N, C-alpha and C positions, 0 to 999 in steps of 0.2 A: 487508584480510581479515580475520576473527579466527579462529585455530584453536580451537575450542570447549572443549575440555577446559582448555587452559590459560588462557583466560578467563574462565569461568562466573562464579567469582566475582566479577571485575571487572563483567559484565554484568549481573549483578543487584544490584549495589551503585550502579549508575551509571545511570538512567533514558535519560540522553540517549544515552549507548554502547549502550545496547539499544535504543534506537530508530533507531540509524544500522543497527546490526549486522542489525536485523529487517529494515531496507527492503532490505538489500544481498541477504541470503539469500533473501526473496521475489523479488525481480527474478530471480535465477538460477534459483528455482524457475518462474516463469512463462516465463522462456526456454527452459526443459528442457519445457515444455508447448507451445512452439512461439510466444509471442509474442516480439514484438522492441521493446528500449526504445527509446522516443523522448529521453524525458527523465527524470531523478531530481529530485527536489524540485524543482519547477517553483513559481516564488514569481512574483505580480506583485501590483498593488495591490488586487486582489480577494481575493488569500488564496494558498493553499499546496494543491498536490496533490503525493503521494508519489513515486507513478509514473506516467509516460504511456507507454502501450505501443501498439503496434499488432498486432491479431490477422490470422491468415494470410487471413480473408475480407475485410481490410481497413476493419474496423472499427477508430477509436479506442479504447482502454480507458483511463479514468481509476482510478487506483487507489489507495484508502485503505488503508494497512498500519496493523495493531494489534499491537506489539508487548507482549508481557508477561511478568512474571519467572514468575507462576502465575495460575491462576483461581480462586483463593481468594476472592476477593469479589464478581465477578461475571462473567459470560461476555463476553469480550472485543470479540462483535461489537455486544455491547449498547449500546456507547460512542459508535456512531456517534447522534448525536441529531439531530433534526428540522433545530437549528440548523446544524450540523455540513454536512448534507447540503444544504442553501440556500448555503451559503458554496461548497461543490463544485461545484453547478452554476452558478454566477455565474464562478468561477475557470476551469472548462470551458468557458464559451460565450467568454470574453476569450482563454482560448488558442485554441479553434476561429477565432475572428474575426481574433487578430493573427499567425498563421499561415497565414491564406486558405484553411482547411481544412473550411468549414463546410458542406459537402455530403456528408461522408463520415459512417457511419453511427458512433454513439458508444454507450458504455455504461459503467455506474459497477459497480465490481468491489469486494470488500473481501477483503484477505487478512490472516488471524490467524496470528499465531506465537507460542507459548507455551514459553519455555524451558526451566521446570520446573528443578528442583534437580538431578536425573540423567536419565539417557537423551538420547535424541534429540529435538529441539525437535519441536513437534507444529503443523503447518502446516496450515490449512484454506483453499480459494478459494472464496469466495461469488460467483459471477458474476450479474451483471445486476441487482445487489438493490436498486437503487431508479431511478426514472425520473422525468428532470424534467418 
């Protein structure tokens, strides 16, 4: 865990560190919303999924986390391209098949987190943003 005030400059300077911090921060955010973590950074031959969660209704939630220092160039949610969505679908299908849970409902969410130069990070949760 990174104390935000002590490490903001490090996070802003290192994209990989910012990404890992963002995933953990978003995971805590989703757990507070009632979701349960199944896997963080699921990786297989098909691709990678940042978070795999279970919703209280039993749905499997595949989460793409986008952490950014700021939104000066483009809104963070716009960076999930058609190609990225296709890769997420294939990876999710592989996850479901390999864990023998193909009969459960599932959805794809995006969580964006913008750290910014000052103040609290801004987190937005977009539920069921794309459908296979």
